[in-house]
C-alpha positions in Angstrom: 29.2 76.3 110.9 31.2 76.6 114.1 33.8 74.1 112.8 34.2 75.1 109.2 38.0 75.5 109.5 38.7 72.1 111.2 40.0 69.5 108.9 38.0 66.7 110.5 34.7 68.6 109.7 35.9 69.5 106.3 36.5 65.7 105.7 32.9 65.2 106.7 31.7 67.7 104.1 33.9 66.1 101.5 32.4 62.7 102.1 29.0 64.3 101.7 30.0 66.0 98.5 31.3 62.6 97.2 27.9 61.1 97.9 26.1 64.0 96.2 27.9 63.6 93.0 28.3 59.8 92.9 26.8 58.6 89.6 25.0 55.6 91.3 23.5 58.0 93.8 22.5 60.5 91.1 20.9 57.7 89.1 18.8 56.4 92.1 17.8 59.9 93.0 16.6 61.1 89.6 13.2 59.4 89.9 11.7 62.4 91.7 12.8 65.0 89.0 11.6 65.9 85.6 13.9 64.3 83.0 16.4 66.4 81.2 16.1 67.2 77.5 13.5 68.3 75.0 10.0 67.1 75.3 9.7 67.6 79.0 9.2 71.3 79.3 5.6 71.0 80.3 6.1 68.2 82.9 6.5 68.6 86.6 6.2 71.6 88.9 6.8 75.1 87.5 8.4 77.8 89.8 8.7 81.6 89.5 11.8 82.6 87.4 13.5 84.0 90.6 13.1 80.7 92.5 13.7 78.2 89.6 15.7 75.2 91.1 18.4 73.4 89.2 16.1 70.5 88.6 12.3 70.5 88.9 10.3 68.0 90.9 7.8 65.8 88.9 5.0 66.5 91.3 4.1 67.9 94.7 6.1 66.3 97.4 3.0 65.2 99.4 1.6 63.2 96.5 4.9 61.7 95.3 4.9 57.9 95.5 6.5 56.7 98.7 8.9 54.3 96.8 10.1 57.3 94.8 10.4 59.7 97.7 12.3 57.1 99.8 14.7 56.2 97.1 18.1 54.8 98.2 20.0 58.0 97.4 17.7 60.3 99.4 17.6 57.9 102.4 21.4 57.6 102.4 22.0 61.3 102.3 19.5 61.9 105.1 21.1 59.2 107.3 24.4 60.6 106.8 23.4 64.1 107.8 21.5 62.7 110.8 24.8 60.9 111.8 26.8 64.1 111.4 24.2 66.2 113.4 24.0 63.7 116.2 27.0 64.6 118.4 26.9 61.3 120.5 26.5 59.1 117.4 29.2 61.1 115.5 31.6 60.7 118.3 31.0 57.0 118.5 31.5 56.5 114.7 34.1 59.2 113.9 35.6 59.9 117.3 34.9 63.6 117.3 
């Protein structure tokens, strides 16, 4: 938050945004969500109307299969955020 106006940090967020909306990443990550479309209204977790997320999880996180939970999209995004948050590693990789 302290560097939101600096171009180099904006570039890091743009990279993250590109990864979030990459079709390959979206395909890999959809294994933990209820499929879109009719016929799936009763599947997955249900939330109070005020807290309804954009996409609902298929099941509780603690009982989701490890292979689905650790899909390539989620792991990639977590690793990228860990890289950005680690000052020493970020300096080594990105130079700032």
